C-alpha positions as CSV (number, residue, x, y, z in Angstrom):
1,M,-8.7,10.0,47.9
2,S,-11.1,11.4,50.3
3,T,-10.3,14.5,52.0
4,E,-12.6,14.0,55.0
5,T,-11.3,13.1,58.4
6,P,-12.3,9.7,59.9
7,E,-14.5,11.7,62.3
8,A,-16.6,13.1,59.4
9,Q,-17.0,9.8,57.5
10,A,-18.2,8.2,60.7
11,S,-20.7,11.0,61.2
12,D,-21.8,10.6,57.5
13,N,-22.2,6.9,58.0
14,S,-24.2,7.4,60.9
15,K,-26.6,9.7,59.1
16,F,-27.0,7.2,56.4
17,I,-27.8,4.3,58.9
18,D,-30.2,6.6,60.8
19,V,-32.1,7.6,57.5
20,A,-31.9,3.9,56.3
21,K,-33.7,2.8,59.5
22,S,-36.3,5.6,59.3
23,S,-40.1,5.1,58.8
24,D,-39.8,7.6,55.9
25,F,-37.1,5.7,54.3
26,D,-39.1,2.5,54.5
27,L,-42.1,4.6,53.1
28,L,-40.2,5.9,50.3
29,R,-38.9,2.0,49.6
30,R,-42.6,0.8,49.9
31,A,-43.7,3.4,47.2
32,L,-40.9,2.6,45.0
33,R,-41.8,-1.3,44.8
34,R,-45.3,-0.5,44.6
35,F,-44.6,0.9,40.9
36,V,-41.3,-1.2,40.1
37,F,-42.2,-4.6,40.7
38,P,-45.6,-4.7,39.3
39,M,-44.4,-2.8,36.0
40,T,-41.4,-5.0,36.1
41,A,-43.5,-8.1,36.0
42,A,-46.0,-6.8,33.3
43,F,-43.0,-5.8,31.2
44,L,-41.3,-9.2,31.4
45,I,-44.7,-11.2,30.9
46,W,-45.3,-8.9,27.8
47,Y,-41.7,-9.6,26.4
48,A,-41.9,-13.3,27.1
49,L,-45.2,-13.4,25.2
50,Y,-43.8,-11.8,22.1
51,V,-40.7,-14.4,22.6
52,L,-43.0,-17.1,22.9
53,L,-45.0,-16.4,20.0
54,S,-42.0,-15.8,17.9
55,A,-40.8,-19.1,18.7
56,Y,-44.0,-21.2,18.7
57,A,-46.6,-19.5,16.8
58,R,-44.9,-18.4,13.5
59,S,-47.8,-18.5,11.3
60,F,-49.6,-16.3,13.8
61,M,-46.8,-13.9,14.1
62,S,-46.1,-14.0,10.2
63,T,-49.6,-13.2,9.3
64,K,-49.6,-10.0,7.2
65,V,-51.6,-7.0,8.4
66,I,-50.6,-4.2,5.9
67,G,-48.4,-4.8,2.9
68,H,-45.4,-6.1,4.2
69,I,-46.0,-5.6,7.6
70,N,-47.0,-8.7,9.8
71,V,-47.9,-9.3,13.6
72,A,-44.3,-9.9,14.6
73,L,-43.1,-6.6,13.2
74,I,-45.9,-4.8,15.1
75,F,-45.2,-6.7,18.1
76,G,-41.7,-5.8,18.0
77,L,-42.3,-1.9,17.6
78,L,-44.7,-2.2,20.4
79,Q,-41.9,-3.5,22.9
80,F,-40.4,0.2,22.1
81,V,-43.6,1.8,22.6
82,S,-44.2,-0.2,25.9
83,T,-40.4,0.8,27.2
84,F,-41.0,4.4,26.3
85,L,-44.7,4.2,28.2
86,I,-43.2,2.9,31.1
87,A,-40.3,5.5,31.4
88,W,-43.1,8.1,30.9
89,L,-45.4,6.5,33.7
90,Y,-42.3,6.3,36.2
91,A,-41.4,9.9,35.6
92,R,-44.9,10.7,36.6
93,Y,-45.2,8.4,39.7
94,A,-42.0,9.6,41.0
95,D,-42.8,13.2,40.4
96,R,-46.0,12.6,42.4
97,K,-45.2,9.9,44.8
98,L,-41.2,9.3,45.3
99,D,-39.8,12.8,44.8
100,P,-41.8,14.5,47.9
101,L,-40.5,11.8,50.1
102,A,-37.2,12.0,49.0
103,D,-36.9,15.9,49.4
104,Q,-38.5,15.4,53.1
105,L,-35.5,12.9,53.6
106,R,-32.9,15.0,52.0
107,E,-34.2,17.9,54.1
108,R,-34.0,16.0,57.3
109,V,-30.5,14.8,56.8
110,E,-29.4,18.3,55.8
111,N,-30.9,19.8,58.9
112,G,-29.3,17.4,61.1
113,G,-32.2,15.1,61.6
114,K,-34.7,18.0,62.7
115,S,-37.8,18.0,60.9
116,E,-39.4,21.3,60.0
């Protein structure tokens, strides 16, 4: 149960709407999309390749590389590697591009809409 008065809640909603309509917020959203959409597409294509090769190129995927290690196992392990790589790249991207923009927006909201 919220302890805020309806006036305080309306003020918070108004702040959110103002921020959501601002050009700074739009810039933040575009910066996020600039990373997320291409990276998501690349990962899904990579994953689909793995699934399709596993289903339709069994002889290739069962090719032994070293001992009992075959191409399918290497591709499967590379799925984990690519996931961690994407997470690391996102953290770097967010530190450089997204966090400064988000900090500016937060400061503006906390200062009542005034830029410093």
